[in-house]
C-alpha positions as CSV (number, residue, x, y, z in Angstrom):
1,X,-6.8,-0.1,28.6
2,X,-4.1,-2.5,30.4
3,X,-0.5,-2.1,29.2
4,X,-0.6,-5.9,28.0
5,X,-3.5,-5.1,25.8
6,X,-1.7,-2.0,24.4
7,X,1.3,-3.9,23.6
8,X,-0.5,-7.0,21.9
9,X,-2.8,-4.5,19.9
10,X,0.3,-2.5,18.5
11,X,2.3,-5.7,18.0
12,X,2.2,-5.1,14.1
13,X,4.0,-1.8,14.8
14,X,6.7,-3.2,16.6
15,X,7.4,-5.8,13.7
16,X,7.7,-3.2,11.3
17,X,10.1,-1.1,13.5
18,X,12.2,-4.3,14.0
19,X,12.4,-4.8,10.4
20,X,13.0,-1.2,9.8
21,X,15.7,-0.6,12.1
22,X,17.4,-4.1,11.0
23,X,17.6,-3.0,7.4
24,X,18.9,0.1,8.1
25,X,21.6,-1.2,10.2
26,X,22.3,-4.1,7.5
27,X,22.3,-1.2,4.8
28,X,25.7,0.4,6.2
29,X,27.9,-2.8,5.5
30,X,26.5,-2.7,1.8
31,X,27.5,-0.5,-1.2
32,X,25.8,0.1,-4.5
33,X,22.3,-1.4,-5.3
34,X,21.9,-3.6,-2.4
35,X,22.4,-0.7,-0.1
36,X,19.5,1.5,-1.7
37,X,17.3,-1.8,-2.0
38,X,17.7,-2.1,2.0
39,X,17.1,1.8,2.7
40,X,14.0,1.7,0.6
41,X,12.8,-1.6,2.5
42,X,13.5,0.3,5.6
43,X,11.8,3.4,4.9
44,X,8.8,1.1,3.6
45,X,8.7,-0.6,7.0
46,X,9.0,2.6,9.0
47,X,6.1,4.2,6.9
48,X,4.1,1.0,7.6
49,X,4.6,1.3,11.2
50,X,3.6,4.8,11.3
51,X,0.4,4.2,9.3
52,X,-0.5,1.2,11.6
53,X,0.0,3.2,14.7
54,X,-2.1,6.2,13.4
55,X,-4.9,3.7,13.2
56,X,-4.8,3.2,17.2
57,X,-8.0,5.1,17.9
58,X,-10.1,2.9,15.5
59,X,-8.4,-0.3,16.8
60,X,-9.1,0.8,20.5
61,X,-12.8,1.5,19.7
62,X,-13.3,-1.9,18.1
63,X,-11.8,-3.2,21.2
64,X,-14.0,-1.7,23.5
65,X,-17.1,-2.5,21.3
66,X,-16.2,-6.2,21.1
67,X,-15.5,-6.4,24.9
68,X,-19.1,-4.8,25.8
69,X,-20.6,-7.3,23.4
70,X,-19.0,-10.3,24.5
71,X,-20.7,-10.0,28.2
72,X,-17.3,-11.8,29.7
73,X,-18.2,-14.9,27.7
74,X,-15.1,-16.4,26.0
75,X,-17.0,-18.3,23.5
76,X,-18.9,-15.1,22.6
77,X,-15.7,-13.2,22.0
78,X,-14.2,-15.7,19.8
79,X,-17.2,-15.7,18.0
80,X,-17.2,-11.8,17.6
81,X,-13.4,-12.1,16.7
82,X,-13.7,-14.0,13.5
83,X,-14.0,-11.4,11.0
84,X,-10.9,-9.6,12.3
85,X,-8.7,-12.5,11.4
86,X,-8.0,-11.2,7.9
87,X,-5.1,-9.1,8.9
88,X,-2.3,-9.0,11.0
89,X,-3.7,-6.2,13.0
90,X,-7.0,-7.9,13.2
91,X,-5.0,-11.0,14.8
92,X,-3.2,-9.0,17.1
93,X,-6.7,-7.2,18.0
94,X,-8.5,-10.4,18.5
95,X,-5.5,-12.1,20.7
96,X,-5.8,-9.1,23.0
97,X,-9.6,-9.2,23.4
98,X,-9.2,-13.0,24.0
99,X,-6.6,-12.5,26.5
100,X,-8.7,-9.9,28.4
101,X,-11.9,-11.9,28.5
102,X,-10.0,-14.9,29.8
103,X,-8.4,-12.8,32.8
104,X,-11.9,-11.1,33.6
105,X,-13.3,-14.5,33.8
106,X,-10.8,-15.8,36.2
């Protein structure tokens, strides 16, 4: 798998980490209940990133399955990725597949 596709597939992980560390950094400037809310949000985002990243093997399997079924046809790849567009992970996966098929056609 090319590095670009790995980065696109794991885009939700990076988003969760950015939110996590931003909330952690901002929590140092507050006291009281706001600090604990920000720390809770930071922990929630960190756990979300961990769980999304542990699902990488399944996403990789789906990625290769759709690539082989699409047979380097962009229209077929678009049609096969329609059910994936329900979640942010599915959107990232479909973007990586469409990006790869476009590059294979050129």
